[in-house]
N, C-alpha and C positions, 0 to 999 in steps of 0.2 A: 193797323199798320199795313202798308202796301208799297210795292216797288214802284219806281217811276214807270210810266206807261209808254213813253216814247224815247228810249235811249238812242243815242247816236255814237258810233265808235269812230274816233279820229286817230290816225296814225301819223305823227310828225316824222318827217324824214328830210335829211340834207346830205349832200355829197361830202362836205368838209368833215374830215376826220384825220387827226394827226397820226394815229396808230394803224388805221386801215382806210386809206383814201378810197372814195367812191364806194363805200361798203354797201349802200342800199342796192347797187347794181351788181354786186358780186354774185356769180352763178352758184346756185345750190340746187342740185338735182334737176338741172335743166331750166330753172327759173331764177330771175333776179331775187335776191333776199327779200326786198320789199314786197314782192308778189307772194312769197311764202308767208310773210307776216299777214298780209291782206287775206290770204286763204284761211289762216288760223282764226282770224277775227270773223270771217264769214261763217266758219263752222260753229262759232259760238251762238249764232242764230238769235241775236238780241235785237237787231235792227240794222239800218244802213251802215255801211263801212266806207269811209273815204280817207284817202291818203292826203295829208296836208304837206305838200312838197315845196322845198326851197328852190328846186331847179326844174326846168322843162324836161330834162332827161328822165327824171323820176316819174313825172306825169305820163310821159310817153310809154314807159315800161309798164306802168299799172294799166293804162288804157289798152295796151296791146294784149294784155291778159284778160280783158273784159271787165276790169275794175273801174272805179271812179276816183279821180284825184283832182285837187284844186291847187293852183299855184299860189304861193304865199311869199311875203317879203323874205329874202335870203338873210337879212340882218337881224332877225329876231334873236334875243338873248337866250331864250329857253323854248322848250317844246310847248309849255303852257301858253306862251304868247302866240306861238304858231297855230296851235289848234283854235285859239280864240279868234284869230283873224279868219281862219277857215270857217268856223261856226257862223260868224257874221255874214260871210259871203254865201254860205249854203242855206242858212235858215233865218232870214231877216224877219220872218213871221213868228218866230219863237215857238215853233211846233215841238221841238225836242226839249224835254224837261231834264234830261241827264246826259252827260257827255263822258265817255270813257276814253282816256288817253292811254293808248297802247304803244309802247316803244317800238320803233321801226327796226330794231336789231334783235328781235326775239323770234327767230323763225321756227323754233321748236316749241313755242308756247302752247300749253294745253288749253284748248278752247274752254274747258270747264273752269279754268282759273279766271278767265275773262268774265264768265257768268258769276262766279263767286265774288269777284271784285264789286259787282253791283249790289250784292245782297245786303250790306250794312245800310244802304240808303232806304231800306224798308222802315228804319227808325227815323221818324221825321226830324229829330234834333240833329242828325248827322249831316254835316255839310259836304264832306269828302270821305271817300272810302278807298282802302288800299289793301295790300296783301302782305302777310309775313309767313315765315316758316321757322321752325326751331333750328337753332345753330347746334350742330352735333360734333364739330371738329375744333380742336384747339387752334388750328391755323385760322379759321374763320373768326374766332373770337378775338384774335389779335390783329387781323388785317384791317387797315384803315379804309380800304376800298369797300369793305363790307359794312353797310350802314345798319346800325343796330336800332331797333324800335323798342321803346319802353311801352308796353301794352298791358292794360289791366284786364286780364281774363278772369272771369268767374270760374269756379271749378267746373270742368267739363265743357265749358263754352268754346265755341269756334269763332265768335266775334267779340272783340274787346275794344276799349277806348285807348287810342294812342295818346300818350302823355308827353313824349319827347322822342327825338331821333338824334343819334350821335354816331361819330366815327370811332369812338372809343367804347369800351365794354361797360355798359350800364344796364340795370342797376347793380349795386353791390349785394352781397349776401347770397345765400343758397337759392337755387331755382333756375328755371329755364331762361335763356336769352333768345331774342328773336331777330332774324335776318329780314330786313325790309326789302320787299320787291317793288320796284318803282312803276307800278301800274295803278292808275288812279281813276276813280269814278267821281265826277263832280255833279252836284245839282247845278243847274244852269246858272242860277243866281250866285252860287258860291264861286263858280269859275269867273263870272263877270266881276265879282268883288275882288277875288284873288289877284287877277292881273292888274287891277287898279291900285293895289297897295304898294307902298314903297318897300324897297329891299329892307329886310329886318336886321337887327343887330346880331341875333344868334344865327340867322341865315348866313350872314357874311362870315361869322366866326367858324361855323361848321362846314360852310359851303354846301348847305342842304336847303333847297328851295322850299320844302314843305314846312320848315320852321316858320316861315313868314305867316302861314295860315295860323299856326298855334300861337304865335306872338300877338296876333290880332283877334284872339278869342274864337276862332273857328274850330269846329269839332271834327276830328278825324277818327274814324273807326277802322279797324283792321280785321280782315278775315284770315284765319289760319288755314294754310294749304300744306301739302305734303312735301313739296320740293321747290327749289329755286330753278326757274327756267334758264336755259343756256343763253347768255347774252354774248353777242359777237362783237368783240372789241379788237381782236388781234388776228393775225393769220392763223395761229393755232386754234383759236375759237372757231374760225371759219371752217377749218378742216374737220373739227368735231361735228359741226352742224351738217356738213356734207355727208359725214359717215352716218348720222342719224337719219337724215331725210333721204339718203340713197337706198335705205332698206325697203324691201317690198311693203307696200301699204303703210309706210311710216307717216304719210300725211293724213291718214284716217284716224289713227289712235296713238297719240303721243303721250 
């Protein structure tokens, strides 16, 4: 077993946001948020990092910081569709064998988590890899916005097969529950297949895109990590990220 040899990290970003308009350009420690995310992805040191942007303003912000961005259709229904368009533009020769989809609103993401998201692809039967962490609070167990992953972990294992995802608490019975972190690593062929599939029945019901893959027999494995990264969705989240990244050397070790 071996990891993909030529991964590409793509960061989808768009200005439209109902709760925090223009959030990719929000200033955090002197840099737009999308630049902070790009820096975390670069620190993972896995391969090239490119922002798949819906607007020219995002492209300009990334390029001003020395990064690379590609302009994509602003009307894509999901980040998966956006990164697939970017992949086609960036790599028509099929040089990259794995694509990591890093959300553009995770400015404090630990670069090590990006590396761990790739690890399940060492198993050749895995199509898509992702991350989970253990739910430790009653509030998270009941919150519909916290996506729960049903994962089959062998005793002591850090990687397990994801069997289902839900907004309700599953499975029943005693044992740990897992909070899904929406960072994905796709084999190139898996991403190509995924974006070609019709929206699934369970995907529509749960409003969870990853269920489309499971409904069509694709295998998703999850790597266990220590904590959920701070996602910036509201002004309060933005202030938390500013507090973290405003600390001395905070961009070096998160």
